[in-house]
Residue frames relative to the residue before (quaternion, step in Angstrom):
aa qw qx qy qz dx dy dz
M 1.0000 0.0000 0.0000 0.0000 0.00 0.00 0.00
T 0.3636 -0.7302 0.5256 0.2416 3.67 -0.72 0.92
A 0.6847 -0.5356 0.3226 0.3745 3.49 -1.27 0.48
N 0.7587 0.3791 -0.1970 0.4918 3.55 1.13 -0.77
H 0.4374 0.6865 -0.4617 0.3526 3.53 1.29 0.37
Q 0.3072 -0.7530 0.5569 0.1688 3.50 -0.77 1.14
Q 0.3642 -0.7593 0.4867 0.2323 3.60 -0.42 1.14
V 0.2493 -0.7563 0.5844 0.1560 3.61 -0.94 0.86
R 0.0407 -0.8363 0.5463 -0.0221 3.56 -0.58 1.05
T 0.1263 -0.7943 0.5935 0.0297 3.64 -0.89 0.98
I 0.0406 -0.7563 0.6520 0.0351 3.52 -1.04 0.83
S 0.0628 -0.8120 0.5792 0.0359 3.57 -0.74 1.01
F 0.2502 -0.7615 0.5900 0.0975 3.47 -1.27 0.67
D 0.4280 -0.6272 0.5829 0.2893 3.53 -1.02 0.78
L 0.4709 -0.7001 0.4640 0.2698 3.66 -1.16 0.39
D 0.8123 0.2645 -0.1121 0.5076 3.46 0.07 -1.46
G 0.7882 0.2487 -0.2176 0.5192 3.57 -0.80 1.03
T 0.7223 0.3991 -0.2187 0.5207 3.59 1.18 -0.46
L 0.7993 0.1814 -0.0608 0.5696 3.61 0.77 -1.08
I 0.8280 0.1060 -0.0036 0.5507 3.57 1.00 -0.83
Q 0.2518 -0.6392 0.6802 0.2558 3.39 -1.53 0.06
G 0.1602 -0.8746 0.4545 0.0526 3.48 -0.07 1.27
P 0.6160 -0.5999 0.3963 0.3218 3.64 -1.36 0.23
F 0.3991 0.7940 -0.4299 0.1596 3.56 1.24 -0.23
A 0.6725 0.5032 -0.3300 0.4309 3.58 0.88 -0.86
G 0.6611 0.5096 -0.3090 0.4558 3.56 0.97 -0.67
V 0.6196 0.5102 -0.3155 0.5062 3.55 1.15 -0.77
L 0.6355 0.5298 -0.3362 0.4500 3.61 0.86 -0.78
R 0.6677 0.4931 -0.3045 0.4672 3.55 0.88 -0.86
E 0.6232 0.5348 -0.3222 0.4710 3.59 1.07 -0.76
V 0.6756 0.4860 -0.2871 0.4744 3.57 1.01 -0.78
C 0.6386 0.4859 -0.3385 0.4914 3.57 1.05 -0.66
S 0.6107 0.5449 -0.3477 0.4574 3.59 1.07 -0.55
A 0.6596 0.4863 -0.3131 0.4800 3.61 0.96 -0.83
I 0.6889 0.4742 -0.2984 0.4599 3.61 1.01 -0.62
A 0.8503 0.2604 -0.0768 0.4510 3.53 0.75 -1.11
G 0.3267 -0.7871 0.4725 0.2248 3.58 1.26 -0.07
P 0.8456 -0.0082 0.0133 0.5335 3.65 -0.59 -0.96
S 0.6820 0.4411 -0.2899 0.5062 3.63 1.21 -0.25
A 0.2722 0.8015 -0.4955 0.1949 3.58 1.27 0.30
D 0.6803 0.5053 -0.3172 0.4257 3.58 0.75 -0.98
E 0.6673 0.5018 -0.3079 0.4561 3.59 0.95 -0.82
L 0.6337 0.5101 -0.3317 0.4776 3.58 1.10 -0.68
Y 0.6715 0.5084 -0.2915 0.4535 3.56 0.89 -1.01
L 0.7044 0.4477 -0.2902 0.4680 3.58 0.77 -0.89
D 0.6400 0.5126 -0.3530 0.4506 3.63 1.02 -0.60
V 0.6353 0.5148 -0.3299 0.4718 3.53 1.12 -0.71
L 0.6262 0.5251 -0.3287 0.4734 3.64 1.03 -0.68
R 0.6584 0.5011 -0.3096 0.4685 3.53 1.01 -0.80
R 0.6297 0.5208 -0.3325 0.4708 3.56 1.11 -0.69
H 0.6256 0.5182 -0.3351 0.4773 3.60 0.98 -0.86
E 0.6850 0.4691 -0.3379 0.4434 3.71 0.76 -0.83
E 0.6397 0.5179 -0.3506 0.4469 3.62 1.06 -0.68
L 0.6835 0.4836 -0.3086 0.4514 3.57 0.93 -0.87
L 0.5417 0.6084 -0.4160 0.4043 3.69 1.06 -0.54
L 0.7049 0.4705 -0.2998 0.4380 3.61 0.93 -0.66
V 0.7987 0.2959 -0.1390 0.5052 3.60 1.14 -0.47
D 0.8094 0.0188 0.0185 0.5867 3.60 1.08 -0.60
E 0.2546 -0.8264 0.4898 0.1111 3.54 0.12 1.41
Y 0.6450 0.5291 -0.3355 0.4375 3.57 1.01 -0.86
A 0.6880 0.4772 -0.2799 0.4696 3.60 0.84 -0.87
A 0.5990 0.5939 -0.3512 0.4064 3.59 1.19 -0.59
Y 0.7238 0.3842 -0.2408 0.5201 3.61 1.25 -0.27
G 0.4456 0.6496 -0.4623 0.4071 3.51 1.27 0.50
W 0.0531 -0.8859 0.4565 0.0638 3.58 0.77 0.95
S 0.6289 0.5309 -0.3352 0.4585 3.59 1.02 -0.80
S 0.6429 0.5304 -0.2970 0.4660 3.55 0.98 -0.90
M 0.6952 0.4722 -0.2832 0.4621 3.57 0.91 -0.91
V 0.6383 0.5271 -0.3240 0.4580 3.56 1.06 -0.75
A 0.6606 0.5138 -0.2977 0.4593 3.49 0.95 -0.88
A 0.6742 0.4964 -0.2846 0.4669 3.63 0.96 -0.97
V 0.6965 0.4422 -0.3016 0.4780 3.57 0.81 -0.82
A 0.6114 0.5511 -0.3605 0.4387 3.61 0.97 -0.73
R 0.6093 0.5678 -0.3251 0.4479 3.56 1.07 -0.84
T 0.6537 0.5290 -0.3050 0.4471 3.57 0.93 -0.84
L 0.6891 0.4277 -0.2457 0.5309 3.57 1.25 -0.64
G 0.6186 -0.5825 0.3523 0.3923 3.70 1.11 0.11
F 0.5951 0.5351 -0.3857 0.4591 3.59 1.17 0.33
E 0.1847 -0.7747 0.5953 0.1063 3.58 -0.71 1.07
R 0.1302 0.7947 -0.5831 0.1068 3.57 -0.70 1.05
N 0.4678 -0.6998 0.4745 0.2576 3.52 -0.93 0.93
E 0.5356 -0.6655 0.4266 0.2969 3.54 -0.84 0.96
Q 0.6695 0.4964 -0.3104 0.4571 3.58 0.93 -0.84
A 0.6311 0.5334 -0.3284 0.4577 3.56 1.08 -0.73
I 0.6312 0.5201 -0.3395 0.4646 3.57 1.05 -0.74
T 0.6309 0.5277 -0.3363 0.4587 3.58 0.98 -0.76
A 0.6567 0.5159 -0.3029 0.4591 3.56 0.86 -0.99
R 0.6559 0.5140 -0.3007 0.4639 3.63 0.98 -0.80
I 0.6581 0.4967 -0.3029 0.4780 3.56 0.95 -0.88
V 0.6638 0.4954 -0.3114 0.4659 3.58 0.89 -0.89
Q 0.6223 0.5388 -0.3435 0.4522 3.62 0.94 -0.78
R 0.6983 0.4763 -0.2868 0.4509 3.56 0.77 -0.93
L 0.6249 0.5372 -0.3420 0.4517 3.57 1.07 -0.82
E 0.6541 0.5188 -0.2933 0.4658 3.60 1.04 -0.78
E 0.6705 0.5388 -0.2787 0.4273 3.49 1.17 -0.78
V 0.7779 0.3621 -0.1228 0.4987 3.60 1.14 -0.76
P 0.1108 0.8202 -0.5597 0.0413 3.72 0.77 0.68
E 0.5949 0.5799 -0.3728 0.4134 3.64 1.04 -0.57
R 0.6273 0.5647 -0.3559 0.4012 3.62 1.08 -0.21
T 0.5978 0.5161 -0.3718 0.4879 3.58 1.27 -0.16
R 0.1190 -0.8075 0.5778 0.0054 3.42 -0.94 1.14
L 0.3812 -0.6954 0.5560 0.2489 3.64 -0.77 1.03
L 0.3671 -0.7444 0.5151 0.2142 3.56 -0.99 0.96
H 0.7479 0.2524 -0.1487 0.5956 3.53 1.28 -0.39
P 0.3639 -0.7615 0.4749 0.2491 3.66 -0.48 1.10
E 0.6650 0.4950 -0.3289 0.4522 3.60 1.17 -0.33
T 0.2892 0.8173 -0.4743 0.1529 3.65 1.23 0.11
A 0.7121 0.4433 -0.2932 0.4587 3.63 0.64 -1.02
A 0.6661 0.5291 -0.3118 0.4233 3.54 0.88 -0.82
V 0.6553 0.5156 -0.2772 0.4774 3.59 1.10 -0.95
L 0.6842 0.4802 -0.2973 0.4614 3.59 0.87 -0.94
D 0.6266 0.5333 -0.3290 0.4633 3.56 1.05 -0.85
S 0.6764 0.5064 -0.2984 0.4438 3.61 0.95 -0.94
L 0.6151 0.5324 -0.3490 0.4652 3.55 1.08 -0.71
R 0.6421 0.5002 -0.3277 0.4798 3.66 0.92 -0.81
A 0.6354 0.5294 -0.3351 0.4513 3.60 0.99 -0.84
A 0.7016 0.4765 -0.2661 0.4582 3.57 1.08 -0.72
G 0.6749 -0.5337 0.2918 0.4177 3.52 1.32 0.18
W 0.5194 0.6269 -0.4185 0.4026 3.62 1.25 0.06
R 0.3429 -0.6508 0.6387 0.2259 3.52 -1.26 0.65
V 0.1275 -0.8292 0.5438 0.0185 3.60 -0.31 1.26
L 0.0083 -0.8056 0.5899 -0.0540 3.50 -0.78 1.20
I 0.2994 -0.6664 0.6345 0.2525 3.51 -1.38 0.20
L 0.1263 -0.7835 0.6084 -0.0045 3.59 -0.66 1.23
T 0.1540 0.8253 -0.5274 0.1303 3.59 -0.35 1.17
N 0.4951 -0.6612 0.4791 0.2968 3.51 -1.15 0.64
G 0.5191 0.6365 -0.4245 0.3810 3.62 1.18 -0.20
R 0.5204 -0.6043 0.4913 0.3502 3.55 -1.22 0.27
R 0.6528 -0.5644 0.3578 0.3568 3.58 -1.19 0.90
A 0.6485 0.5567 -0.3488 0.3846 3.61 0.85 -0.85
F 0.7113 0.4435 -0.2252 0.4966 3.50 1.16 -0.83
Q 0.7059 0.4917 -0.2739 0.4299 3.57 0.92 -0.79
E 0.6124 0.5910 -0.3714 0.3711 3.61 0.89 -0.80
P 0.7112 0.4458 -0.3065 0.4490 3.63 0.79 -0.93
V 0.6126 0.5426 -0.3539 0.4529 3.58 1.17 -0.57
I 0.6814 0.4642 -0.3094 0.4738 3.60 0.83 -0.89
A 0.6166 0.5381 -0.3332 0.4682 3.59 1.08 -0.61
G 0.6577 0.5230 -0.2820 0.4631 3.53 1.07 -0.84
A 0.6678 0.4968 -0.2704 0.4838 3.48 1.22 -0.68
G 0.4825 -0.7166 0.4089 0.2943 3.48 1.25 -0.13
L 0.4851 0.7230 -0.3675 0.3269 3.46 1.36 0.37
L 0.4682 0.7077 -0.4243 0.3162 3.59 1.20 -0.26
P 0.6906 0.4748 -0.3357 0.4301 3.67 0.79 -0.69
V 0.7400 0.4193 -0.2199 0.4777 3.64 1.11 -0.52
I 0.6712 0.4030 -0.3323 0.5260 3.63 1.14 0.42
D 0.4804 -0.6610 0.5075 0.2734 3.53 -1.38 0.37
G 0.8068 -0.1493 0.1053 0.5619 3.61 1.05 -0.39
I 0.3067 -0.7170 0.5887 0.2128 3.46 -1.45 0.09
V 0.0795 -0.7817 0.6140 0.0751 3.60 -0.96 0.75
T 0.1287 -0.8047 0.5795 -0.0026 3.54 -0.65 1.16
S 0.6888 -0.5037 0.3210 0.4108 3.55 -1.25 0.43
D 0.7197 0.4444 -0.2919 0.4465 3.57 0.95 -0.76
D 0.4639 0.6265 -0.4465 0.4392 3.59 1.28 0.01
A 0.7966 0.2968 -0.1346 0.5091 3.58 0.87 -1.09
G 0.3861 -0.6899 0.5164 0.3291 3.64 1.21 -0.27
S 0.7157 0.3653 -0.2427 0.5435 3.62 1.12 0.57
A 0.2230 -0.7713 0.5770 0.1500 3.58 -1.09 0.62
K 0.6005 -0.5249 0.4378 0.4150 3.54 -1.23 0.36
P 0.5928 -0.1186 -0.7948 -0.0525 1.68 -2.05 1.38
G 0.3064 0.7888 -0.4968 0.1929 3.61 1.13 0.39
R 0.5592 -0.6384 0.4101 0.3340 3.61 -0.95 0.70
A 0.6092 0.6165 -0.3573 0.3481 3.57 0.94 -0.74
V 0.6897 0.4726 -0.3029 0.4574 3.52 0.94 -0.94
F 0.6372 0.5126 -0.3359 0.4673 3.60 1.04 -0.69
K 0.6469 0.5057 -0.3127 0.4775 3.61 1.01 -0.79
F 0.6282 0.5293 -0.3347 0.4617 3.56 1.07 -0.67
A 0.6488 0.4946 -0.2917 0.4993 3.56 1.07 -0.76
R 0.6875 0.4873 -0.3124 0.4384 3.64 0.77 -0.84
G 0.1487 -0.8239 0.5361 0.1080 3.55 1.05 -0.72
T 0.7829 -0.2906 0.2181 0.5050 3.66 -0.77 -0.98
A 0.3937 0.7571 -0.4706 0.2243 3.58 1.22 0.13
D 0.5034 -0.6498 0.4892 0.2917 3.63 -1.08 0.73
L 0.7968 0.1364 -0.0134 0.5885 3.61 1.16 -0.83
H 0.0138 -0.7949 0.6065 -0.0117 3.52 -0.95 0.91
I 0.0926 -0.7566 0.6472 0.0105 3.48 -0.93 1.12
H 0.0897 -0.7932 0.6002 0.0495 3.56 -0.88 0.90
V 0.1666 -0.7935 0.5826 0.0554 3.56 -0.92 1.03
G 0.2228 0.8021 -0.5325 0.1529 3.59 -0.72 0.95
D 0.5529 -0.6688 0.4224 0.2620 3.54 -1.22 0.18
R 0.7210 0.4293 -0.2080 0.5026 3.52 1.37 -0.31
L 0.4586 -0.6840 0.4940 0.2788 3.53 -1.00 0.88
D 0.6904 0.4980 -0.2946 0.4343 3.61 0.81 -1.04
H 0.7651 0.3594 -0.2220 0.4860 3.64 0.83 -0.75
D 0.7911 0.3714 -0.1802 0.4514 3.59 0.57 -1.20
V 0.7438 0.4014 -0.2434 0.4759 3.59 0.70 -1.01
A 0.6782 0.4741 -0.3164 0.4639 3.60 0.86 -0.87
G 0.6653 0.5229 -0.3057 0.4366 3.54 0.94 -0.86
S 0.6063 0.5334 -0.3476 0.4765 3.59 1.10 -0.65
A 0.6587 0.5135 -0.3146 0.4511 3.55 0.86 -1.00
R 0.6915 0.4906 -0.3011 0.4364 3.63 0.80 -0.94
S 0.7714 0.3828 -0.2274 0.4547 3.59 1.03 -0.63
G 0.5839 -0.5924 0.3605 0.4222 3.57 1.32 0.05
A 0.5287 0.6204 -0.4413 0.3753 3.65 1.12 0.10
L 0.4647 -0.6107 0.5456 0.3368 3.61 -1.25 0.35
S 0.2144 -0.7834 0.5738 0.1051 3.64 -0.97 0.79
M 0.1012 -0.7117 0.6936 0.0466 3.48 -1.32 0.78
L 0.2640 -0.7255 0.6221 0.1301 3.52 -0.95 1.07
L 0.0934 -0.8095 0.5794 0.0139 3.50 -0.72 1.15
R 0.2667 0.7552 -0.5508 0.2349 3.57 -0.25 1.28
K 0.4591 -0.7117 0.4567 0.2724 3.53 -0.86 0.96
D 0.6729 0.4961 -0.2890 0.4665 3.56 1.24 -0.52
A 0.4016 0.7393 -0.4686 0.2692 3.65 1.19 -0.01
P 0.4014 -0.7520 0.4564 0.2550 3.63 -0.70 0.94
V 0.7675 0.2335 -0.1175 0.5853 3.60 1.15 -0.41
S 0.1734 -0.7601 0.6197 0.0907 3.55 -1.39 0.42
G 0.5624 0.6278 -0.4187 0.3380 3.52 -1.01 0.68
V 0.6282 -0.4794 0.4385 0.4280 3.59 -1.33 -0.22
V 0.4263 -0.7489 0.4272 0.2738 3.56 -0.42 1.22
Q 0.5968 0.5790 -0.3844 0.4011 3.63 0.87 -0.61
R 0.7165 0.4451 -0.2476 0.4766 3.58 1.08 -0.64
F 0.4656 0.6924 -0.4610 0.3021 3.63 1.21 -0.04
D 0.4286 -0.6364 0.5682 0.2974 3.54 -1.28 0.53
D 0.7338 -0.4048 0.2881 0.4633 3.60 -1.35 0.11
A 0.6689 0.5041 -0.3345 0.4320 3.68 0.85 -0.93
K 0.6949 0.4694 -0.3022 0.4532 3.60 0.80 -0.86
R 0.6524 0.5132 -0.3245 0.4536 3.59 1.02 -0.77
S 0.6071 0.5532 -0.3340 0.4623 3.56 1.14 -0.74
A 0.6689 0.5065 -0.2804 0.4663 3.57 0.91 -1.08
L 0.6592 0.5132 -0.3092 0.4545 3.62 1.03 -0.80
L 0.6552 0.5113 -0.3144 0.4587 3.60 0.94 -0.92
E 0.6287 0.5332 -0.3246 0.4637 3.55 0.90 -0.78
Y 0.6845 0.4628 -0.2723 0.4930 3.52 0.90 -0.85
L 0.6396 0.5172 -0.3310 0.4625 3.60 0.94 -0.71
W 0.6310 0.5323 -0.3394 0.4510 3.60 1.04 -0.72
V 0.6122 0.5464 -0.3179 0.4749 3.57 1.16 -0.82
R 0.6804 0.4885 -0.2778 0.4704 3.55 0.87 -1.08
H 0.6658 0.5006 -0.3252 0.4475 3.59 0.85 -0.86
A 0.6460 0.4880 -0.3316 0.4843 3.62 0.91 -0.73
A 0.6297 0.5315 -0.3497 0.4457 3.65 0.95 -0.79
E 0.7048 0.4816 -0.2777 0.4407 3.55 0.93 -0.93
R 0.7087 0.4401 -0.2310 0.5007 3.55 1.19 -0.59
R 0.3848 -0.7621 0.4357 0.2850 3.48 1.42 -0.04
I 0.5158 0.6004 -0.4141 0.4495 3.54 1.08 0.97
D 0.5274 -0.5852 0.4885 0.3752 3.60 -1.24 0.21
P 0.5296 -0.6131 0.4652 0.3567 3.64 -1.01 0.75
P 0.4699 -0.6827 0.4599 0.3188 3.61 -0.82 0.77
A 0.5829 -0.6044 0.4156 0.3497 3.57 -1.03 0.72
Q 0.7196 0.2819 -0.1644 0.6129 3.58 1.12 -0.87
R 0.3017 -0.8086 0.4701 0.1848 3.65 -0.23 1.19
G 0.0890 -0.8084 0.5723 0.1053 3.54 0.70 -1.05
D 0.6427 -0.5081 0.3690 0.4388 3.66 -1.18 -0.33
L 0.4534 -0.6457 0.5499 0.2739 3.50 -1.17 0.79
P 0.6144 -0.4855 0.4579 0.4209 3.52 -1.26 0.33
P 0.5539 -0.6621 0.3795 0.3329 3.62 -0.77 0.86
E 0.6076 0.5903 -0.3293 0.4170 3.52 1.20 -0.71
L 0.6893 0.4829 -0.2752 0.4647 3.59 1.23 -0.47
V 0.5909 0.5278 -0.3644 0.4892 3.62 1.31 0.12
P 0.3597 -0.7656 0.4913 0.2073 3.64 -0.44 1.19
D 0.5428 -0.5942 0.4776 0.3526 3.56 -1.27 0.25
A 0.7867 -0.0269 -0.0009 0.6168 3.57 1.16 -0.50
V 0.2751 -0.7464 0.5968 0.1047 3.54 -1.37 0.55
A 0.0228 0.8080 -0.5879 0.0322 3.53 -0.88 0.94
P 0.3127 -0.7550 0.5240 0.2399 3.65 -0.98 0.65
D 0.8038 0.0810 -0.0827 0.5835 3.68 1.17 -0.04
L 0.6925 -0.5040 0.3264 0.3998 3.50 -1.22 0.23
E 0.6060 0.5403 -0.3791 0.4439 3.60 0.99 -0.54
A 0.6329 0.5057 -0.3268 0.4868 3.58 1.05 -0.61
V 0.6018 0.5495 -0.3583 0.4556 3.58 1.07 -0.68
A 0.6580 0.4895 -0.3240 0.4716 3.57 0.86 -0.93
Q 0.6564 0.5057 -0.3330 0.4501 3.64 0.93 -0.76
L 0.7250 0.4799 -0.2459 0.4285 3.63 0.92 -0.86
V 0.4883 0.6660 -0.4421 0.3502 3.59 1.21 -0.50
G 0.6891 0.4939 -0.3170 0.4251 3.65 0.67 -0.89
A 0.6427 0.5309 -0.3186 0.4513 3.54 1.07 -0.77
L 0.6481 0.5195 -0.2990 0.4698 3.53 1.10 -0.85
V 0.6110 0.5323 -0.3302 0.4840 3.63 1.13 -0.70
A 0.6451 0.5296 -0.3069 0.4574 3.51 0.97 -0.91
Q 0.6621 0.5276 -0.2915 0.4453 3.51 0.98 -0.99
R 0.6582 0.5019 -0.2925 0.4789 3.58 0.95 -0.95
T 0.6560 0.5200 -0.3063 0.4533 3.61 0.97 -0.90
A 0.6516 0.5471 -0.2998 0.4315 3.57 1.03 -0.83
V 0.7451 0.4070 -0.1958 0.4908 3.57 1.03 -0.77
S 0.6284 0.5308 -0.3468 0.4507 3.60 1.25 -0.32
C-alpha cells in the first residue's frame, strides 16, 4: 500500500437477530392463512421444516420463501403462483413497519458514527431484496447505511464466499458483524473478512486474540452451545476444539461495544499484515 493510498474499509451487519427482530414470521403465517384457510398451520409448519432442512444443505434455496410456500402448498392441494406469493408478502411487510423492533436502541447513532469515521456501512443479509428492503425502511435504517447486499444480489447466501466478496467489493478491509456462527462467523473466515459475534447473551466481550485462558475457556464453552443450537444437535459431552472458522475475531454484547472494538480489530489486522 502506498503512503498516499486512502484505505477503503467496509463493515457489514447481518439483519435479523443482529440489528432487528423482524415481522417476517408473522407475515408468512398470514400469507399461509390466506392460501390454505383451515390448513394454514400445516402449511406454515411444513414451510418452516423445509427451510430448516435446506439450511443444512443449500442456504441460498433456504431463503427462497415464495418458492417454498408455492411448492408446499401444491402438496396440500393449493395451487398458488410464486410471483403472487412474493407480491403479497411484500405488500404485508410494507403495511406493518411497526412490527419491526430494533434490538439495540443505539443502532442509528452507532451506524452513523461508523460512517462518519470513514467506514462504508452495509447490511448483508441472506433474505431476498424484495422482502428485506421494506423491513429495513420500516426500521428507519436506510438513512444511516450505505447499502444493502442480499443473497439474490450475489446469487449466494452466507456462509458462501461469493456474497461476502460481493459486499466487500474493492475494500482493503472488511469486518462483518452477525449473530450466527454458521453463517456470519464461518462466512467471514472463508472470505478473508474479520468477524465480530454480536449477541446479548455472550459471556465475554473483546478481541478474542487478547483473551486470557479463563475468558477463552468461557467463550469456547458458549460457542459449542451456540453451534449445537444452530445445527439442531445436542452439545457433545467431550467438547474438544471447534473448527477455527467458527471462532470469531471479536465478541460484543451490544452495538456500542462493536463500535469500541472496531479499532482494536483494525490494529490487529494491521499488526499481522
